[in-house]
N, C-alpha and C positions, 0 to 999 in steps of 0.2 A: 426368483421367488424361491423360498426355499420348503420342501413339504416338511421335513424331520431337523429340528434345532435342540443344539443341546450347548449349553451356559456352563461355563465354570463347574462341569460334574470332577467330583471328586468322592474318591469309593477305597474304604481302606478295612483290612479283615484284621484282627488280633494287633494292632498298631501299625501295618504293613501297608502303605499307599500301594494301591492297583493302579489307579486312577489319579490324577494332580491336574484337577483346574481345566478341563476338555473343553473346548469348542467346536465345533464339527457342526456340518449341516450337510444334506442331501438335496438339492437342486431339483425341484419338481422333473418329471420329462426323465432324469438321467441315468446314467449308470455308473456308479460308483463303486471303487475297491479301498478298502481297510488293508492296510500290510504293516508289517512290521515284525522283528527277531520273535523268537519262541521267550513268552513270559512276559509280553509288552504291555497285555492288557488288549489285546483285541476283541477274545471272547469278552472277556468280564463287561466291555461295553456293550458288546451284543443283549448280554444278561441284562445290563441296565434297559437300555431300551424295550422290552419284548418283558418288564417288568419283575422277571425273578429276581434281581440286585435290586436292593434301594442306596441310591446314593446317599450319602452322608449332606452333600451342599449339592449344590446347581438346581437346574432344571431341565430338563423335557419335558419337547409336546410336539405334535402332528400336528403339522396345517393350523397350527393357532391353539391345539386344547391342551394343556397340561395332563401329559402319562402320570407324573413319579408316585401321586395317590393309588392309583390303579392297580389290579391285578390284572394276574396274567392274562389270563380271560378275557377280563374287557380291553385291554391293547388290544387283543385280536379282533376285540367287534370292533375299534378304533378304526382297524387296518393297517395293522401290522403283523407279518406271518415270518415263520424263518425256515430251514434248516439245521442240521444239526452236524459237526466235524465229523462224528463219528452215526452211521442211520439208526434212526431210531425209529421202528417199525414195529405193531404191534404182532409178537410171535403171535400165531395158531388163530392169526385172523386174514384172511382173503386180502387178494390187492384193491379189490373192488371195496370192498369195508374199512379198510384202511384210511383209503380216499375219502369215503362218505362222512368218516371220521373227522374230517375236516371239518364239516359243515355244522358240527356239535354246537358251536358258541352262536350261530345263527336260528336255530331250531327255537320252535313256539309251543309245541307239544308239548302238556304234563306227562306224568304217567297214570293218573286216572286217562286221558286219550288216549296211551298208550295200551293201558289192560283191557281199552275198551272196543279200542281198535275203530274208533269214530272216525267219521269221512275227512275230517280236519288233517286226521293222524295220518293215514292212511293217504291224501292229497304231496301232507306234507313230507312224507317219505318217499314217494316216488319223485319230487322234484329234487331231493337230496338226492335220490339216485340218478336223475338225468345230471346233475351239476358235476357229480365222479366220473362219467361218464366218460362225459366232453371233457373235464380235465386232463384225463388219462389219455385219450383221441389227441388232446393238443399237444402231451409229451410225448407221445409217439410210441402209448402203448395199444397196441389196439388188440390184442388176445389174450389169451388165459389170466381174466379177472376174475376166476372161481380160485384158483392155485394159490395157497398159504403167500403171502408176500415174501416173508424171509426163506424162501428157497428158491426165488430168485438170482441169477446172477448177480454179482455188487453194480455196474453200472445199472441194472435195472432199479435196482432198488432205491440207489438216487435217483433215477426218473418218479418213481411211485411216492418217494417222500416228496417232490416237488408236486406233484400232480396232487398233493393235500396238503400241502401250503397253498394252491393256488385254488382248492375250493375253500378256502377260508373267504374268498372274494375279499382280498387284500389292495393296497392302494402303495403299499410299501415289502418289499419282498427282501428277510435277509438270507442270505446264502454264506455259510460258515464252511469253508474250504471243500466246496463243490468237486471240485477237480483231484481229491484225495481218490486217489486209488486209482483211476481213470486209465485206462490204455491212450496212446497219440490216439487215436481213432474218435474215440469217448470223448475225447477232451473237445475237437472238433466239433464233435456233434452239441457238447454242451455250449459252448460260446454261439453256436448258431440259434439253440432254444432260449440260451437269456435275452438274444437280442430280438425273437421272436414275442418272448414275455413280454417287454419293454414296449416294442413295435408297436403288436397287434393287441395288447392287453391292456397298455396305458397304465402298466406297475411300473415304480421307480423299485431299480435296485441296489443293495446294497450286500458286496461279498470282501467275505475276510477271504484270501485265497496267496499258498506260498508259493505256485508257479508263476513265476515275477511276468514270462511270455508270455502266459492268458491274459494277466492285468493288462499289458502295455497293450495288446491287439483291443482287449474288448470295453477298456473304462476309459471316459471318458473325462472323470476327475478322480486324482491318485491321492489318499492321505495316509502319512506316516506314523505311527505310535510306535512310540521307544521308551522303554519303561514309566508307561503309565503317561506320559508329556507327549502330545501333538507339537512332530518338529517340524512338518513339510505338509502342504498340499497346492496341488498345480493339475496341470496335464502331464500324462503320462511323459512327453519329451520333458520336462520343467524337473518331472522327479526325476528321472535316469541324469541328469547331468546337475541333482545337488548334491553339493560337498557335503552337506551335514548328514543327507540320509547313506549315503556313501563309505561315511565313517562310521555310519549306526550300522552297516549289516557288515564290516568289517570282521572278520574273525568267526563270524558267523555262517556265512556260505559265500567262499570266495568270488563264484558267478552269481550271485542273486538277483543283480538286476542286471543282468545281460550286457556289462560294460567292457 
C-alpha cells in the first residue's frame, strides 16, 4: 500500500519542462531515496509534493487525499514535512523556538487568546514546548536549547531542522540532501537517526541524496530521475546494476554508484 502517490506529474517553467509525466509512489513504512544527476528535477518534485510548486498536469495524493489544490501549510497539516538542501533555521531565534515553530500549523489559539493570555492559550503553549523538547531530545540535542540556533555547528543545525520537521507530527518526512556538509562520523549518526525515525515513530522517509553509498545502505527502494523523467525504480541492488542508470551518470560523477 502506498502512502504517497504521484501520477503523470508534469511541471514546466517558461516553456522548459522540468518534470515529464512522472509516476512515483512511496510505500507505507518504507525508506525511499530519489537520486539523479544535478538538474534532474529532484528538488522540483519535492516542491510539488509540499505544495510550493503547482504542476500543470497530474495528481498528487497522500493516503488517498488529493493535495494539488492545497497550500503548503495545508499539506503540512495533512502530514507531510520537509527539510531543505541548505539549512533554513530562523535567525535570532533559539534552538527551542525554532523547533516550537514546527507546531505552528497545529495551533488553535487565536490572537485574542494570546493577547489576553487565556488558560487555553497557556495550555497550548506548554504543550507546544513539551513536543519541541521531546523532538530535540529524540534527535540527540539535550542541552543548549536557549542558544541561538544559527550559532550551532553545521551538523547540529541539521539536527535542529529535522527536529522542527518532526514537531509538525508528519506521516511522511522529506529530507533534501540531509548528508550534505556532514563528516563521515555525522553521516553514520544520520543513518541511525533516519532509521529510528521510521522504526520508532512510524514515519515514512523520502530523501534526495547525492551520497550514493549512504543511499544504498539506508534505502529499501530507490527511484532515479533524469532530466525530469523517472528512468528506474527498484531495490538498491537492482539500481546498481541498471544499465540505464549507469549511463545517466556517465560524465557526471565517475564513481557515482560505487560500481
